[in-house]
C-alpha positions in Angstrom: 19.0 13.2 -5.6 18.2 12.2 -9.1 14.6 11.1 -9.3 14.5 10.8 -13.1 13.7 7.4 -14.7 16.4 5.3 -16.2 16.4 4.3 -19.8 14.4 1.0 -19.4 11.8 2.8 -17.2 11.5 5.7 -19.7 11.0 3.0 -22.5 8.3 1.3 -20.6 6.4 4.5 -20.0 6.7 5.5 -23.7 5.6 2.1 -24.9 2.5 2.0 -22.9 1.7 5.7 -23.6 1.8 5.1 -27.2 -0.3 1.9 -27.1 -3.0 3.6 -25.0 -3.2 6.7 -27.2 -3.9 4.4 -30.1 -6.4 2.0 -28.4 -7.9 4.0 -25.4 -9.5 7.1 -26.6 -12.6 8.2 -24.7 -15.1 6.9 -27.4 -13.3 3.5 -27.5 -13.4 3.3 -23.7 -17.2 4.0 -23.7 -17.7 1.2 -26.1 -15.9 -1.1 -23.9 -17.9 -0.3 -20.9 -21.1 -0.9 -22.9 -20.1 -4.2 -24.1 -21.5 -7.3 -22.3 -18.1 -8.1 -20.8 -17.3 -4.5 -19.7 -14.0 -4.5 -21.4 -11.9 -5.7 -24.5 -9.9 -8.9 -23.5 -7.7 -8.3 -26.5 -6.1 -5.2 -25.0 -5.0 -7.0 -21.8 -3.6 -9.8 -24.1 -1.8 -7.3 -26.2 -0.2 -5.6 -23.2 1.1 -8.8 -22.0 2.3 -10.6 -25.3 2.6 -8.0 -28.0 4.2 -5.3 -25.7 5.5 -7.6 -23.0 4.9 -5.1 -20.2 3.4 -7.3 -17.7 6.8 -8.8 -17.1 8.3 -5.5 -16.0 7.8 -5.7 -12.1 8.8 -9.4 -11.8 12.2 -11.1 -11.1 14.3 -12.5 -14.1 14.0 -16.1 -12.7 10.2 -15.8 -13.3 10.7 -14.6 -16.8 10.4 -10.8 -15.7 12.6 -7.7 -16.2 13.8 -7.4 -12.5 11.6 -4.4 -11.8 9.3 -3.7 -8.8 7.1 -1.0 -7.4 8.6 1.8 -9.5 7.7 0.0 -12.7 4.3 -0.5 -11.2 3.9 3.1 -10.6 4.9 4.0 -14.1 2.3 1.7 -15.5 -0.5 2.8 -13.2 0.1 6.5 -13.9 -0.2 5.8 -17.5 -3.4 3.9 -17.1 -4.7 6.7 -15.0 -4.3 9.2 -17.8 -6.8 7.2 -19.8 -8.8 5.8 -16.9 -8.2 2.3 -18.2 -10.2 -0.5 -16.8 -7.5 -3.2 -17.3 -6.7 -5.4 -14.2 -3.1 -4.4 -13.7 -3.7 -3.5 -10.2 -5.6 -6.7 -9.2 -3.5 -9.0 -11.2 0.1 -7.7 -11.4 0.4 -5.4 -8.2 -1.7 -7.4 -5.8 -1.7 -11.0 -7.0 1.9 -10.7 -8.4 3.1 -8.9 -5.4 1.6 -11.5 -2.9 3.1 -14.3 -5.0 6.6 -12.6 -5.1 6.7 -12.1 -1.4 5.4 -15.4 -0.4 7.4 -17.2 -2.9 7.3 -21.2 -3.2 5.9 -23.6 -5.7 2.7 -21.5 -6.3 4.7 -18.4 -7.3 6.8 -20.4 -9.7 3.7 -21.8 -11.4 1.5 -18.6 -11.4 3.8 -15.6 -12.1 4.7 -16.9 -15.6 0.9 -17.2 -16.3 0.4 -13.5 -15.1 3.2 -12.5 -17.4 1.8 -14.3 -20.4 -1.6 -12.7 -19.7 -3.4 -16.1 -19.2 -3.8 -15.5 -15.4 -6.2 -12.7 -14.3 -6.6 -12.4 -10.4 -9.2 -10.6 -8.3 -8.4 -9.7 -4.7 -11.3 -10.8 -2.5 -10.6 -9.1 0.8 -13.5 -6.6 1.6 -16.4 -7.7 3.9 -19.5 -5.6 4.7 -18.6 -5.3 8.3 -14.8 -4.8 7.9 -14.4 -1.3 6.9 -10.7 -0.8 6.6 -9.6 -3.3 9.2 -7.8 -6.1 7.2 -8.1 -8.5 10.2 -11.9 -8.0 10.6 -12.8 -11.2 8.6 -15.7 -13.4 8.9 -14.8 -15.7 6.0 -13.4 -18.9 7.4 -11.0 -21.5 6.0 -11.3 -24.5 8.1 -8.7 -27.3 7.9 -10.0 -30.5 6.3 -7.4 -33.2 5.8 -4.6 -31.8 3.7 -6.7 -28.8 2.6 -9.3 -26.3 3.7 -13.0 -25.7 3.3 -13.9 -22.0 2.6 -17.1 -20.2 3.7 -18.1 -16.7 3.6 -18.9 -13.5 1.5 -16.6 -10.9 -0.1 -17.8 -7.6 -1.3 -16.8 -5.2 -4.2 -14.4 -7.7 -5.7 -12.9 -5.7 -8.6 -12.2 -7.6 -11.7 -14.0 -10.7 -10.3 -16.1 -11.2 -13.5 -13.0 -11.6 -15.6 -10.8 -13.4 -13.2 -9.3 -16.8 -13.6 -8.1 -16.8 -10.0 -9.3 -15.2 -6.7 -6.9 -14.1 -4.0 -8.8 -14.6 -0.9 -8.3 -13.5 2.8 -9.9 -16.0 5.3 -9.6 -16.8 8.9 -8.0 -20.1 9.8 -8.3 -19.5 13.6 -8.7 -16.9 16.5 -11.5 -14.6 17.0 -12.9 -11.8 14.8 -10.4 -9.0 14.4 -7.5 -11.0 15.8 -4.4 -10.6 13.6 -3.4 -14.2 14.4 -5.3 -16.7 12.1 -5.6 -14.5 9.1 -4.3 -16.2 6.0 -4.2 -15.6 2.2 -5.3 -18.1 -0.4 -5.0 -18.2 -4.2 -7.7 -20.4 -5.7 -9.3 -21.0 -9.1 -12.3 -18.8 -9.7 -14.4 -21.7 -11.1 -14.1 -24.0 -8.1 -17.4 -25.7 -7.1 -19.3 -23.7 -4.3 -18.2 -20.2 -5.7 -21.0 -18.1 -6.8 -20.9 -14.3 -8.0 -23.2 -11.5 -8.5 -21.7 -9.2 -11.0 -22.3 -5.5 -11.5 -20.7 -2.3 -12.9 -19.1 0.2 -10.5 -19.6 3.9 -10.7 -16.0 4.4 -12.1 -16.6 1.9 -15.0 -15.0 -1.3 -13.8 -16.7 -4.5 -13.2 -16.9 -5.9 -9.6 -18.8 -8.9 -7.9 -20.2 -10.0 -4.5 -18.5 -13.4 -4.3 -19.9 -16.2 -2.0 -18.1 -19.1 -0.9 -20.1 -22.2 0.3 -18.1 -25.2 1.4 -15.5 -24.6 -1.2 -12.8 -27.3 -1.0 -9.2 -25.9 -1.6 -5.8 -27.7 -1.5 -3.4 -26.9 1.1 -0.9 -25.6 -1.4 -3.3 -22.7 -2.1 -2.0 -21.1 1.1 0.5 -18.2 0.7 2.8 -18.1 3.6 2.9 -14.7 5.4 -0.3 -14.2 7.2 -1.5 -10.8 8.1 1.8 -9.2 7.6 1.9 -10.3 3.9 -1.7 -8.8 3.4 -0.7 -5.6 4.8 2.3 -5.3 2.7 0.4 -6.1 -0.5 -2.4 -3.7 0.4 0.2 -1.0 1.1 1.7 -1.6 -2.4 -1.7 -1.4 -3.9 -2.4 1.8 -2.1 0.7 3.5 -3.7 -0.3 2.0 -7.1 -3.7 3.7 -7.0 -1.8 6.9 -5.9 0.2 6.6 -9.0 -3.0 6.2 -11.0 -4.4 9.3 -9.3 -1.3 11.2 -10.5 -2.3 10.4 -14.1 -5.9 11.3 -13.3 -5.0 14.6 -11.7 -2.7 15.6 -14.5 -5.3 14.8 -17.2 -8.2 16.7 -15.4 -5.9 19.8 -15.2 -5.0 19.5 -18.9 -8.7 19.1 -19.9 -9.8 22.0 -17.6 -7.2 24.4 -19.1 -8.3 23.2 -22.7 -12.0 23.7 -22.0 -11.4 27.3 -20.6 -9.5 28.2 -23.8 -12.6 27.2 -25.9 -15.5 28.3 -23.7 -16.4 31.8 -24.2 -18.2 34.3 -22.0 -18.7 38.0 -22.5 -17.0 37.8 -25.9 -13.8 36.1 -24.7 -12.5 32.8 -23.6 -13.0 32.2 -19.9 -9.3 31.3 -19.6 -8.6 35.1 -19.6 -10.6 35.6 -16.4 -8.1 36.0 -13.5 -10.1 34.1 -11.0 -10.0 31.0 -13.2 -6.3 31.5 -13.8 -5.8 31.3 -10.2 -8.1 28.2 -9.8 -6.2 26.4 -12.4 -2.8 27.4 -11.0 -3.9 25.8 -7.7 -5.1 22.8 -9.4 -1.8 22.5 -11.2 -0.1 22.6 -7.8 -2.2 20.1 -6.2 -1.7 17.8 -9.2 2.2 18.1 -8.8 1.6 17.2 -5.1 -0.3 14.0 -5.9 2.7 13.0 -8.2 5.3 13.9 -5.6 3.6 11.9 -2.9 2.8 8.9 -5.0 6.7 8.7 -5.8 7.7 9.3 -2.2 5.3 6.6 -0.8 6.6 4.1 -3.7 10.2 4.6 -2.8 9.4 3.8 0.9 7.7 0.4 0.2 10.9 -1.6 0.9 11.5 0.0 4.2 10.7 -1.7 7.6 7.1 -2.2 8.2 6.2 0.6 10.5 8.2 3.2 8.4 6.3 1.8 5.2 2.9 2.0 6.8 3.6 5.6 7.9 4.8 6.8 4.5 1.9 5.0 2.7 -0.6 6.6 5.0 1.0 10.0 4.7 0.9 9.8 0.8 -2.7 8.4 0.6 -4.1 11.1 2.9 -2.5 13.9 0.9 -3.3 12.3 -2.5 -7.0 12.0 -1.4 -7.2 15.7 -0.4 -5.4 17.0 -3.4 -7.3 14.7 -5.9 -10.6 15.9 -4.4 -9.6 19.5 -4.8 -8.6 19.0 -8.5 -11.7 17.0 -9.4 -14.2 19.3 -7.7 -12.7 22.4 -9.3 -12.4 20.7 -12.6 -16.2 19.9 -12.5 -17.1 23.3 -11.2 -15.1 25.0 -14.2 -16.9 22.8 -16.6 -20.3 23.6 -15.2 -23.2 21.2 -15.6 -21.7 19.6 -18.6 -18.9 18.3 -16.5 -21.0 15.5 -15.0 -22.7 14.3 -18.2 -21.8 10.9 -19.6 -20.8 12.5 -22.9 -17.8 14.3 -21.5 -14.7 12.7 -20.4 -14.0 14.9 -17.3 -17.0 13.5 -15.4 -15.5 9.9 -15.9 -12.1 11.1 -14.5 -13.9 12.7 -11.5 -15.9 9.4 -10.7 -12.6 7.3 -10.8 -10.9 10.0 -8.7 -13.8 9.8 -6.1 -13.5 6.1 -5.9 -9.7 6.2 -5.4 -10.3 8.6 -2.3 -11.8 5.7 -0.5 -10.0 2.8 -2.0 -7.7 0.9 0.5 -8.5 3.6 3.2 -10.2 7.0 3.4 -8.3 10.2 4.2 -9.5 9.9 7.8 -8.4 6.3 8.1 -4.9 7.0 6.8 -4.5 10.3 9.0 -5.5 8.1 12.0 -3.0 5.4 11.0 -0.3 7.7 10.4 -0.9 9.4 13.9 -0.9 6.0 15.6 2.5 5.1 14.0 4.2 8.6 14.2 3.0 9.3 17.9 2.4 6.0 19.6 0.7 6.2 23.0 
């Protein structure tokens, strides 16, 4: 089986890699994080308009290049290599993915705005009591004439401070944790009744606690598909962060190898110590496994729901374990300097640590895989 990228995919990778090399060095990233907005909006606009990369995973009828999950994987791996804080995951993978699968007038109107860089979407799905159960939702969307009234609270909404739109999960009926009655809505982020409490996350992003109080939304804001649509989009997002993890793991290995060549002990570089050579060899193997599992899971995203879920959970569990191994050994090899703000490796470790729990921890995905592979 030939798993190499085609010419177009290779061009996408090279284009983004060159751009990030010029604009996303470590010092530039630190300046972005220290700015009031927590990013440079011009970079996202350049990715969309000057490079035209946001069109990659969308169909040609929407102005895209006809790509999909593989193109998202390529982009996310490159973002991971520089721990970019751009909202590709939230806007293109999750928001764009939900619109592609749901279709309809809302997709026709919104996808071109995503491609142009004018629409930034934040995914408001997590609630304090919900853990990783996508159906455990307290936020309600009650029918009101031709529309709905939204009430509730969503936590740790990545990219919400920058968002023009919110993709919100809410319950239109049924009891708590019931799969029936869970729906997905795309609404403008500035609607009356929406308030936010913004804060930086440990991995450098901006997120918000978002509160909805009697927010009136039109009926056309509903994306058809229910809980099955939400699960599919979250599985696609899970594989996207696995691809990001691949870029992070590779970079941590490379930075650790370079550090051991420069750091001297007992009159010689510590890279000559056999025990560290063994450690770095193990780190390399685990980083390669992250890449392999990210690709495997991505290739399974179009399969039937049960097979897709099993593949995603298998991949995420392995990626979580391998990424933790690479990150912890990278920090240990660097010593105390590895966790300082001045050294890049600590920032990669923080983002990797957040990825371990994003869209489901190792234990969660092992349990889901066991349930799917060995049903009672």
